C-alpha positions as CSV (number, residue, x, y, z in Angstrom):
1,M,100.0,4.6,-33.5
2,T,101.2,7.1,-31.1
3,A,100.1,7.6,-27.2
4,S,98.3,11.0,-28.7
5,A,95.9,9.1,-30.9
6,L,94.0,8.3,-27.3
7,A,94.4,11.7,-26.0
8,V,90.9,12.8,-24.9
9,T,90.1,16.7,-24.1
10,A,86.4,16.7,-21.9
11,A,85.2,19.6,-20.3
12,G,88.3,21.5,-20.6
13,I,90.7,18.6,-19.4
14,E,93.3,17.2,-21.0
15,F,93.7,13.6,-20.7
16,Q,96.4,11.4,-21.8
17,N,93.6,8.4,-22.9
18,P,90.1,8.1,-22.0
19,V,90.5,5.6,-19.3
20,L,89.6,6.8,-15.3
21,L,88.9,4.1,-12.4
22,A,85.2,4.7,-11.3
23,A,84.4,6.1,-8.1
24,G,85.1,4.3,-4.9
25,T,87.2,1.5,-6.6
26,V,90.7,3.1,-5.5
27,A,90.0,5.1,-2.7
28,Y,92.6,8.2,-3.1
29,G,94.8,6.5,-4.8
30,R,97.6,6.0,-2.6
31,E,96.1,2.6,-1.8
32,L,97.0,1.1,-5.7
33,A,100.1,3.4,-6.3
34,R,102.1,0.2,-5.3
35,V,100.1,-2.3,-7.2
36,I,100.1,-0.3,-10.5
37,D,101.2,2.8,-12.7
38,L,98.3,5.5,-12.1
39,D,99.7,7.8,-14.0
40,A,99.5,5.7,-17.3
41,L,96.2,6.0,-17.0
42,G,93.6,9.0,-18.1
43,G,92.6,9.6,-14.2
44,L,91.0,8.5,-11.5
45,I,87.6,9.3,-9.9
46,T,88.3,9.4,-5.9
47,K,86.0,7.5,-3.3
48,A,83.2,9.8,-2.5
49,V,83.3,12.7,-0.1
50,S,81.2,14.1,2.3
51,V,80.9,17.3,4.5
52,E,81.5,14.7,7.7
53,R,82.8,11.6,8.0
54,R,80.7,8.6,7.2
55,H,80.9,4.7,8.8
56,G,79.2,3.4,6.4
57,A,76.9,0.1,6.2
58,R,77.6,-3.1,8.6
59,A,79.2,-5.8,6.9
60,P,79.6,-7.8,4.9
61,R,79.2,-4.8,2.5
62,V,80.8,-7.0,-1.1
63,A,79.4,-10.0,-2.1
64,E,80.7,-11.8,-5.5
65,F,77.6,-13.3,-7.9
66,E,78.3,-15.7,-11.5
67,G,77.0,-12.3,-12.9
68,G,79.0,-9.9,-10.9
69,M,79.3,-7.7,-8.0
70,I,77.0,-6.5,-5.6
71,N,77.9,-3.8,-2.9
72,A,76.3,-1.5,0.2
73,V,78.9,0.3,1.4
74,G,76.9,3.0,2.5
75,L,79.6,6.1,0.8
76,A,82.4,5.3,3.9
77,N,84.6,8.2,3.9
78,P,86.8,9.8,6.6
79,G,85.2,13.3,5.7
80,V,86.1,16.4,3.6
81,E,88.8,17.6,6.0
82,E,90.4,14.8,6.2
83,V,90.5,14.4,2.4
84,K,91.6,17.5,2.2
85,A,94.5,17.5,4.3
86,E,95.7,13.8,4.0
87,H,94.8,12.6,0.7
88,L,94.7,14.9,-1.7
89,P,98.4,16.3,-1.1
90,W,99.5,13.2,-1.7
91,L,97.5,13.2,-5.2
92,A,99.1,16.6,-6.1
93,T,102.8,15.2,-5.3
94,N,102.6,11.9,-6.9
95,L,100.6,12.0,-9.8
96,R,101.8,13.8,-12.9
97,R,99.8,12.8,-16.0
98,A,96.5,11.5,-14.4
99,R,93.7,13.8,-13.9
100,V,91.7,13.6,-10.8
101,L,87.9,14.1,-10.4
102,V,86.4,14.2,-6.7
103,N,83.5,12.5,-6.4
104,V,81.2,14.4,-4.0
105,V,77.9,13.1,-2.1
106,G,75.4,15.1,0.6
107,N,72.6,13.8,2.4
108,Q,71.4,17.8,1.9
109,V,71.6,20.4,-1.6
110,E,73.9,22.7,0.0
111,E,76.4,20.0,1.4
112,F,77.6,19.3,-2.5
113,A,78.6,23.2,-2.9
114,T,80.3,23.1,0.5
115,V,82.3,19.8,0.1
116,V,83.5,21.1,-3.8
117,S,84.4,24.8,-2.0
118,M,86.4,22.9,0.8
119,L,88.2,21.3,-2.1
120,D,88.3,23.6,-4.7
121,D,91.9,25.2,-3.6
122,S,93.5,21.8,-4.1
123,P,95.8,22.0,-6.7
124,A,95.4,18.2,-7.7
125,V,91.9,18.6,-8.1
126,S,90.9,18.4,-12.0
127,G,87.1,18.6,-11.7
128,Y,84.0,17.2,-9.8
129,E,81.4,14.5,-10.1
130,L,78.5,15.0,-8.3
131,N,76.9,11.4,-7.0
132,V,72.8,12.7,-7.4
133,S,72.0,9.0,-6.9
134,C,72.4,9.6,-3.1
135,P,68.8,10.0,-0.9
136,N,67.9,13.9,-0.1
137,V,67.3,13.7,3.6
138,R,64.7,16.5,3.1
139,A,62.8,15.2,0.7
140,G,61.9,12.1,2.3
141,G,65.1,9.7,0.4
142,L,64.3,10.5,-2.9
143,E,67.3,10.5,-5.2
144,F,68.9,13.9,-5.6
145,G,68.5,13.1,-9.6
146,A,65.2,11.8,-9.2
147,D,63.3,15.4,-8.8
148,P,64.4,18.0,-11.4
149,K,64.3,21.0,-8.6
150,S,66.8,19.4,-6.2
151,L,69.5,17.9,-9.3
152,T,69.3,22.0,-10.3
153,D,70.0,23.3,-6.7
154,V,72.1,20.6,-6.5
155,V,73.9,21.3,-9.7
156,S,73.8,25.6,-9.5
157,R,75.2,25.5,-6.0
158,A,78.4,23.6,-6.5
159,R,78.6,25.6,-10.4
160,K,78.9,28.9,-7.9
161,A,81.1,27.1,-5.7
162,T,84.3,26.6,-8.5
163,R,85.2,27.1,-12.0
164,R,86.5,23.7,-12.7
165,P,84.2,21.2,-14.7
166,I,81.7,19.6,-12.9
167,F,80.3,16.3,-14.2
168,V,77.1,14.8,-12.9
169,K,76.5,11.0,-12.2
170,L,73.2,9.6,-12.8
171,S,71.2,6.7,-12.1
172,P,70.3,4.1,-14.4
173,T,67.2,3.9,-12.7
174,L,65.9,7.0,-13.9
175,Q,62.5,7.5,-16.0
176,D,64.2,9.6,-18.7
177,I,68.1,10.1,-17.7
178,G,68.4,12.2,-21.1
179,R,65.8,14.3,-19.6
180,S,68.5,14.3,-16.5
181,A,70.8,15.0,-18.2
182,Q,69.2,18.2,-19.9
183,T,68.3,19.0,-16.2
184,A,72.1,19.0,-15.0
185,A,73.4,20.7,-18.2
186,D,70.8,23.9,-18.0
187,A,71.9,23.8,-13.9
188,G,75.7,24.5,-15.1
189,A,77.2,20.8,-15.4
190,D,80.1,20.0,-17.8
191,G,79.7,16.7,-18.3
192,I,77.4,13.3,-16.9
193,S,78.5,10.3,-15.8
194,V,76.2,7.1,-16.2
195,V,75.7,5.0,-15.3
196,N,75.5,4.0,-11.2
197,T,75.0,1.1,-10.1
198,L,71.3,-0.8,-10.2
199,P,69.9,-1.4,-7.4
200,G,69.9,-5.2,-6.2
201,L,68.6,-8.3,-3.5
202,L,71.3,-11.6,-2.6
203,I,70.5,-13.8,-0.7
204,D,71.9,-16.5,1.5
205,V,70.3,-19.5,0.5
206,D,71.3,-20.9,4.4
207,T,70.3,-18.4,6.3
208,R,67.8,-17.2,4.3
209,K,68.9,-14.0,4.9
210,P,70.8,-11.1,2.4
211,A,74.1,-11.9,2.1
212,L,74.6,-8.0,2.8
213,G,74.8,-6.1,5.9
214,F,72.6,-3.5,4.9
215,G,70.7,-5.6,3.0
216,T,69.9,-4.4,-0.7
217,G,73.3,-2.8,-2.4
218,G,74.4,-1.6,-5.8
219,V,74.7,-4.3,-8.8
220,S,77.9,-4.4,-10.8
221,G,80.2,-6.0,-13.8
222,P,79.4,-7.6,-16.5
223,G,75.7,-7.4,-16.7
224,L,75.9,-3.6,-15.9
225,L,77.4,-2.7,-19.8
226,P,74.7,-3.3,-22.0
227,V,72.6,-0.4,-19.3
228,G,75.5,2.1,-19.5
229,V,76.1,1.6,-23.5
230,L,72.5,2.4,-23.9
231,A,72.8,5.5,-21.0
232,T,75.6,6.8,-22.8
233,H,73.7,6.8,-25.9
234,K,70.6,8.4,-24.9
235,V,72.5,11.0,-22.9
236,A,74.9,11.5,-25.8
237,K,71.7,12.7,-28.2
238,A,69.9,14.8,-25.4
239,V,73.0,16.9,-24.4
240,R,76.1,18.4,-25.7
241,L,78.6,17.7,-23.3
242,P,81.4,15.2,-22.9
243,V,79.6,11.4,-21.3
244,I,81.9,9.3,-19.2
245,G,80.9,6.0,-19.5
246,V,80.7,3.8,-16.6
247,G,79.7,-0.1,-16.2
248,G,80.7,-3.6,-17.2
249,I,84.2,-2.4,-18.8
250,S,86.9,-5.5,-19.4
251,A,87.8,-5.5,-22.1
252,A,89.0,-3.0,-24.7
253,T,86.3,-3.4,-27.2
254,D,83.5,-2.6,-24.0
255,I,85.6,1.0,-24.0
256,V,85.1,1.2,-28.2
257,Q,81.5,0.5,-27.7
258,Y,81.2,3.6,-25.3
259,V,82.8,6.0,-27.6
260,I,80.8,4.4,-30.8
261,A,77.5,5.5,-28.2
262,G,79.1,9.1,-27.4
263,A,81.2,8.6,-24.4
264,S,84.5,10.7,-24.4
265,L,85.9,8.8,-21.6
266,V,85.2,5.7,-19.3
267,A,85.6,4.7,-16.1
268,I,86.1,1.0,-14.7
269,G,85.3,-0.2,-11.5
270,T,84.1,-3.8,-10.9
271,A,86.9,-5.2,-13.1
272,A,89.6,-3.0,-11.6
273,M,88.6,-4.1,-7.8
274,Q,89.2,-8.1,-9.5
275,Q,92.1,-7.2,-11.7
276,P,94.1,-4.1,-10.3
277,R,96.2,-4.1,-13.3
278,L,93.5,-4.4,-15.6
279,P,92.9,-0.8,-16.5
280,G,96.4,-0.4,-17.4
281,K,96.6,-3.4,-19.8
282,L,93.5,-2.3,-21.3
283,V,94.6,1.1,-22.5
284,A,97.3,-0.8,-24.1
285,E,94.7,-3.1,-25.6
286,L,92.7,-0.5,-26.8
287,E,95.7,1.5,-28.7
288,R,96.7,-2.1,-30.5
289,W,93.1,-2.3,-31.2
290,C,93.0,1.1,-33.0
291,K,95.9,-0.1,-34.8
292,E,94.7,-3.1,-36.0
293,K,91.5,-1.5,-37.1
294,G,93.5,2.3,-38.5
295,V,92.0,4.0,-36.6
296,T,94.3,7.5,-35.9
297,S,92.1,8.8,-33.3
298,L,89.6,7.1,-30.8
299,S,88.0,10.2,-30.9
300,D,86.8,9.9,-34.5
301,L,84.4,6.9,-33.7
302,R,82.9,9.2,-30.9
303,G,78.9,9.1,-31.8
304,S,78.9,6.9,-34.4
305,L,76.7,4.9,-34.2
306,Q,74.7,3.4,-37.0
307,W,70.9,2.9,-35.2
308,E,68.7,1.3,-38.2
309,N,64.6,1.2,-37.2
């Protein structure tokens, strides 16, 4: 089996394999470059980028538990100007094969398009991932993705700001994630990412206080796998767009599950933070699995779930 058997074209972007690093787990690439070969992966999704610098939530920001991890980082980032001046040039110089998607956040509808337009002339950028799970401050804190009008406005404005592909990242708590994906598609999205973390609370029983400084946080890790796989299946049935499956991946067969459910790409988060070299190992394991099973192209498995009622 050749490496090209893992190659994927999604939203017009050519990826050498379907394995990406999820947003927030690799910062802007430089931090992990001495630990892993980023160019051996399909690509990476950067840490969030907002118009202004965000200092994020108070410490502690991360806590582990038996089923995974909970975090409340607060989308901390240096702001779009510093990312453009300091981080994207490094990515453009040091990555040759891995593709870069920039994760974009905002407090208001127009801020997503502002970030996109400011970064769009960077040669490092292959596309964008809009994190519409963050709250719209003008709508009383309601998630952009939970309000069809706000979601449409965010995506359509970003669409006008770039000709590069746009993926929209949706929350697993949405009432009808397939319908939200269709709303994003109608507004001009080129792909969908599912899922973001689940909201949760972890308590320190000695202090009887939340384990995180912010209080609540986003739950990730192995327990999120079936949530992400189901969301991928629902979204793949609802829209004819490439899907990035995210949540709970720690083995090659987890990746295969996502592909069978309908994903074109996958993104690894918590497991990569715990074992930085794991994503590269999973690429090799995925190649071996395909060879053992006689799968000549992983894409042939996409959306092949056999569902009996």
